[in-house]
N, C-alpha and C positions, 0 to 999 in steps of 0.2 A: 287502517288508511285505504281510502278507495283506491281502485285502480284507475289510472290515467294513460291513455295510449295517444300519443302524437299523431298517430296516423289517421285517427279521426278528424284531425283538424286539416289534414293534407287531402283528405279524401275529395273534396269539392275542386282541388286544383288539379289531381291527378286524372279524374275522370272528365277531362274537358273534350269538347268536341274538336278542339284544335288539334287532338293528337288522334282523331279517328280517321283513318285512313286504310286504303285498301291492303296495304302492307302489314298493318298493325304497328303495335309500339312495344317497346322494351322497357321495362321500369327497374332501374338498378337502385339497390341499396349499397351506399358507400360508408362502410363502417368507420369509426373512429378507433382511438387507442385503446390498447388492454383487452381486445377480443380474445376470449379463451376458446372459442369454438373453432373448429377447423372448417376449412372453406366449406366443404360439402354439407356440414351440419348448420352452418350458418345460412347457406342457401335453402335447406329445408325448413329451417325456422322463418325465414323471410317469406317463402311461398306459403306456409301455413297461414301466416298473419296476413298476408296480402289477398289470399283465396277467401280467408273469412270475413274480410270486408267487401267481398263482390265486386272488385275492381277489374277494369279492362285491361287488356295488355298482357305481356309475358314477364314475370317476375325473374330478375336475374340480381347478381350482386357483383359489385366491384370490390374485391377482397383486398383489404390490407392486413396482412399478416403480422400479428404482435411478435416482437423481439424482446419482450420484457419491458415492464413499464418505464424503466429508466430511459432505455433505448427509443420506445416510443415517444416519450416527451422530449427527448433530444431531438428527434427527426421532426416534431411538429414546432419546436423552437426554431430549428433551422428554416423551416418553411415560413414561419412568421418572420424571422430574421431577413429572409430572402425576397418576402412578399411586399413588406410595406416599410414606411418610414420610422416604425417604432423598434427596429433592431436595436438601436442605440440604447434605448431604456433597458431592454432585457441585459444587454452587455454590462450596464452599470450595476442593474438589479442583481444580476447572478455573480458579479465581481469576478468574473473568468476571463483571463487573459485570452486573446486570439489563439495563441500558442496553444494553450491548454485546451480550448475548444477543438482546435484542429486535430490534437492527439485523440481527444474523446471520439469524435466523429470518426475517425480513422479506426480506432479500435472496435466501435459498433459497427463499422462497414456501411456507414450512412448512405454515401452516394450511390453505392452499387444497390443496395435493398431499396432506396428510393426510386431510382431509375427503372428497376425491374417491376416495382409494383404500378408506377404510373404508366409505363408502355404497355403492360398487360392491359391496364384499364382503357386505354387509348385505342388498342387494338380492338377490344370488345365494341367500343362504341363506334368506330370505323366500319366495323364488319356490318352492324345493325343500319348504320346511316347509309351504307353504298347498297344495302339490300332494300332500300326505300323505307324503312321503319323509322318511326319517331323515338327518339331517345329522351327518357325522363330518369334524372337522377336524383333520388332522395338521400342527401348527403347529411351525414351526423358527425358532429365534432370535427376531428382532423379530417374526415372524408371531404370536408369542404376545401381543405387546402388542394388535395389531390384532382377534385372536381373542376376546381377553378384552373388549375395548370392544364389539365386535359383539355377543356374547352378553348383555351387561348391557343393551344396547338392545333387543335383541329379547325378553329377558325381561320388560320393562316392556310390551313390546306384546303378547305372549301370556299375561301374568298371572301365570304360576307355573311352575316347571321341570317339573310334571307335564305342562302343556301344551305342552311343546317338547321335540321329539325331537332333542336336539342334543347331541353329545359331542365333546369334545376330548381329543386327545393330543398331549401336550407333549414336544417334543424339544429339547435344548440351550436352555433357556429362561433369559433374564434377569428374568424377572416373578417374582412372590411367591406365585402361585396359578395354579391349573389350573381354568378354569370349569367348574362342574357336577360337580365331584369327580372329574374325569380323571386320567390317569395321566401320569406325566412321567419322562423318561430322560435322565439327564445323566452324562458321562464323568467320572470322577475328575480326567483330564488336561485336560479342556477349560476353559479359563479363565473361560468365561461364569459359573460358578458363584461366582466371586470376586467379582462385582458385588454390593455391599451390598444386601441385602433379597431376593436371588434365591435360589430354591429350591436346596437343596444336591446336590451330585453323589449317585447311588446305584447307580451301575455302575462297576466298576473295568475298564477298557480294556485288552486284552490287547497292543493296538498302544503301543508306547512310543516317546519321544523319547531322544535320546542328547547331552546329559544328560536325565535323566528330570524335565523340568519341564513344567508346563502349556503347551501349544501350541495355537495357532489352528488348526493342521492337524487337530486331533481336534474341531473344532467341526462339521464339516461333517455333511449328512445321510446322504452316502455317502463313506467313506474308502477310499482306495486304499494 
């Protein structure tokens, strides 16, 4: 199977004159669930990929540490449940009473872990923005939830979208929007778009499964 890199699709959007200013730009990668790399290793991998494409700006990451697949999916579930009207669907689908969910979230320490991750990302964006830099976030999977939350908070701080040089590029998103009118890219055979309320797919993937069904293998930022 040939290699397909989502970043080639993003190239023309990242390298826009809109973000070319004297203070430069920082381009963050906001990762999704189940990342096995430590923060330093993920940053090195992102830098290598970024530099190989000859992009402008300084590559950075908005790190979302994995607490194990179950905890990661529970966190994403809670973000979905809190962010849009489809929470009731997941309650029915999961057939889990609220009390049971509360116990599970407390066991996995969801609130504290979520807040720590979100605040770290907001601090990094705020520092860059106050230094006069443009911020571009390439958000993948669950990283879209964090980036949308971060943008909403920063927007309140800075007053209006005209006062904040922040752009988001969404890849394989389970969310229902992209902050500040950014672009999104999701393959037709990535099952992420089957999540109720998520943005629909807009790219047909040349890589296919046999049988030709949606598969998690087509969800990654980089496919081989």
